[in-house]
N, C-alpha and C positions, 0 to 999 in steps of 0.2 A: 603494426603487426596484425595480421588477420588470424584469429584462432577461434576454435569452437570451445564452448564451455557447457557443462551439463548441470542444471540445477538438481538433477537426480543424483549425480555422482559427487559433485563438489560439495553440495550442501543438501541435506535431506529435507528440503523445503521447496517453496515456490510451486513480498506481497505480498496482494492482492490482493500481492499483493501482497507489512507491515508493514504485505505486507508488510508492513510495514510495516518487519516491519513491517514487518508486515503487520500492519496493525491499524488500529482505531476502529471505526464503526463498521467492522468487517463483516462480510459474509452474505451469501445468498440466503434469503429467508422465504418461508412460505407459511401461511396461516394454517394452524392445525386444529382450530376450533371452528365450529360451524355458525356460531352466532354473529351476525353482522350488525354493526352499529347502525342506528337509524338516522343519526344526524350527519348531514353531508360534510360539515366541518370536521367531525371526528373521522369520517371516511378519508378525507383529504390528508389529515394528519398522519393516519396510519399508513397510507400509500406513500407519503413523503419519507416516512421512516424506512420503509422497505426499499425505496429507490436510493436513498442515501447510503444504505448498507451496501448495496451492490457497487455504487460509484466509488465510495470510499475505499473498498477493497481493491478496485482497479488501480487507483493512484498509490495506495499504500504498498502494493506489491513492487512498485518501481524501486524502492530503496533496496530491497533484497537483490534485485537484478543489478543495480548500479554498484552496490558494495562488492558483489561477486566479481564483476568486471574490473573494478578498481584494484582488487587484490591480484587478479590474473595479469593486468596490464601495468602494474607497478605505480598506480596513481592513488593508492590508499594511504600509505604511510610516508611521512617526510624522510627523504634519503633512500627510499626503496629503489632498486634497480629497475629502470624502465624496460618494458617489453621490447624485444628486437625481432626482426624477421627471422623465422625459424621454421624448419620442416617438421619439427618434433610435435606431433599431435597425439601423444600417447593417451591423453585424457579426452580425445576428441569425441564429440557426440553430434548427432544429426543437426541439432539446433539448440539455441541460437548461436551465432558467432559474433565475436567482437573484433573490431579493427581499430587499433590505435593510429590516429592520423597524424600525430605530431610527436614522433619518437626523436626528440631533440634534446635529450639530457634533462637537466634541471631548469627547463624553460617553460613558463606557464603563460597563458592557459594552454591546456591540452584538450583535444577533441577525440572522442571515441564514438564509433558507430556500432550500434547493436542491432543486428538484423535477424528477425524471427522468420524470414521467408514468408511463405503463403499459409503455413499451418504448423505451429510448434506447440506440442503438448507439455504442460507443466505437471508438477507432482499432485496438484489439487484437481486435475482433470479439466483445466481451462485451456482452450486453444488460443494462442496469440499469434498475430501476424503483423507485418509492417516493420518499421524502423524506429529506434530511439536514438536521437542525436544528443550526446551528452558532452557538456563542456565543463571541465574542471579548472577553476581559476587557481587551484593549489591542491595539494594532497587532501583526499577526502577527510581523513581523520586528524587534520592538523589543528583543529579547533577554531581556526579563523577563516577557513576557505568556504566558498559556496560552490555548489554544483547545480547546473541547470540542465534539466531533462526536457527535450523538445520532441514530442511524438510526431512522426511523419507517416500518415496513412496507417496508424497503429490501431489495432483492434483486439478486443478480448471477447472471445466467443461470438465474433461477428459484429460486435458493438464498437463503433468508432469512438476513440478517446482523443480529445484535443485539449490544448492548454498546457503551458509550461509548468513543471514542478521544480521547486527549488529546495535543495537540501543544504542546510547551513549549520555552522557551529558544531559540527560532528567531532566527537572526541572518543578516544578509546584508551583505557589503561587496564592492566591485568588484574587490578583490585576493584575497579568500579565498572568495568565493562564499557558498553557503548551508550552514547547519548547524542541525540541530534534533534534538530527542528526541521519539520517538513511543512512546506507551504504551497498551496495551489491558489492562484488569484483569479484566473479566468478559465476555469475548466469547463468543458462541455462534453457530454456523453449522449450518444444516440441509443437509448435503451430499447426502442422499437421504432417502427416506421412512423408512429404517431406520437411518440414521447421523446423529446429532447430536453435534457436538463442542463442548467447552468450551475456550476459548483465552485465553491471556494472553501478552503480549510487552512487552519494553522494549528499544528499540534507539536507537542514535545514528547519525545519517546526516550525512556530511560530503562536501561537494562537492570534487572533486579536479581537475577540468578543465572548461573551457567557461564561465569566469566572465563574466557579463554586466556590462558596465561602466556601464550606465545604470540598470538596475532588475532585480530578480530575476524569473526565469521569463518574460522577454520573448522570448528566443531560445534555448530549451533544447535544440535539436536536437543540439548538440555537448557537452552536459553529461554529466559522469561523476561517480558517487558511490561512496563507500566506506561500508559498513554493518557495524556491530558490535552485538552484544547477545545477549539470551537470549529463549527462548520456551518455553511449556509447552502441551501438548495432552492432553486426556483425553476420555472418551466419556460423554455423558449417555445415549446410546442407540446400540446397536451397538458393535462393537469390544470390546477386552478390558476388562471391568468393573473398576473400582477401581484402574486403573493409569494412570500419567501419563508421557508421553514428554517429556523435557526436551532442549532444543536450545541449544547454545552455539557461538558463533563461534570457530573455530580460527585461521583467517586471514581478514582482512577480505573481505567479499563486494563484488565490483565490479559496478556496475549502470550501463550507459549508458542515458540517457534515451531514446535513439532505438531501443533494443532492448527487446523484450518481456520478456526473461529475464535473470537473473543470468548473467554471463559468466565469472567467475573467483572462486575462494575456497573455503574449506572450513568445514563445520559438523560438530559432533559431536552424536549423538543417543544418549540413554540411556533404556531402557525395561525395567523389571523385570530389572535386572542384565545386560541385553544392550546392548552398545555398538556403534554404527555410525558411519561417516564418510561424509558426502556431499561429493564434490569436483566442483565445476563445472569442466569440462575444455575450455571454449572459450578456450584460452590466448591466442589471437590477438585475442580480443574482437571477433569478426566477426559476432556475433548468430546463430550457428548453433544455439545452444541445446542443449548436451549436458552430461550429468553422469554420475557413477558413484557408486553406493551400495555400500559394503562393510560387511557385517555378518558378523563372525567370518571364516570362510574362504570366504564367498560374496560375489560381486560381481555387480552388475547395471548395465548401461549404460542410461541414462535419456535419452529424448528429451523436451525441455522443450516 
């Protein structure tokens, strides 16, 4: 079945990205203080933090997209009715559209094509284009299935995103909400003509508030998630050659589905024997989007 779905109408979100779920080291960052570190290693570490934040949001947003499509196409819950060809597009939106390629009852795996066309605007002001080829080896929220997302000429704000993303062990109950594991093994993002990063991450995302009593992601506006895990980022082009920045959760990252950015939590970053801490400082979780990066004796306030 080919059908359009709207992240604006179906869900008041969208990733990016939690993401991912949108969730994890999310968000676009810019330095808001004028004091620049003198040490090149510190400079490299802070740059890696900013690059990781952008890249992580791009992959994290894919869970939001996939879960929305899974609900609409009947591939989310065991026993759900599979989508069938239909002319009823009452909820139609200009983009993106999803097409179930294997409408063969309770037979798995199933493939879904998600097409963003040449320019599809999401709720956070990001333009996405290209295709996501999604393979479900069972219902998304069965607890034992895995879902593989393969980008094809997929871009976010003109930046090419490559590498498969795997969603596994996803579960949902009306009392505990959503929980899943998200993994990227060989990600690659072209951040600019001169900067191409290699990326890997494995994170566990657990819903902590806003549980939907009828079905997952039906009314996510009040959903809150806790995120823990690791990530690594290195440079195929640009940046410090041969060095890898490693990120580890110090305290769980808190992500409200209604907010674009992480609101609370700490990450540790290590690059070439330099260690830093990223603390999300929106302690009241008001979606203001602030953080502080501390590397050695230098601190920078970040506006997300």
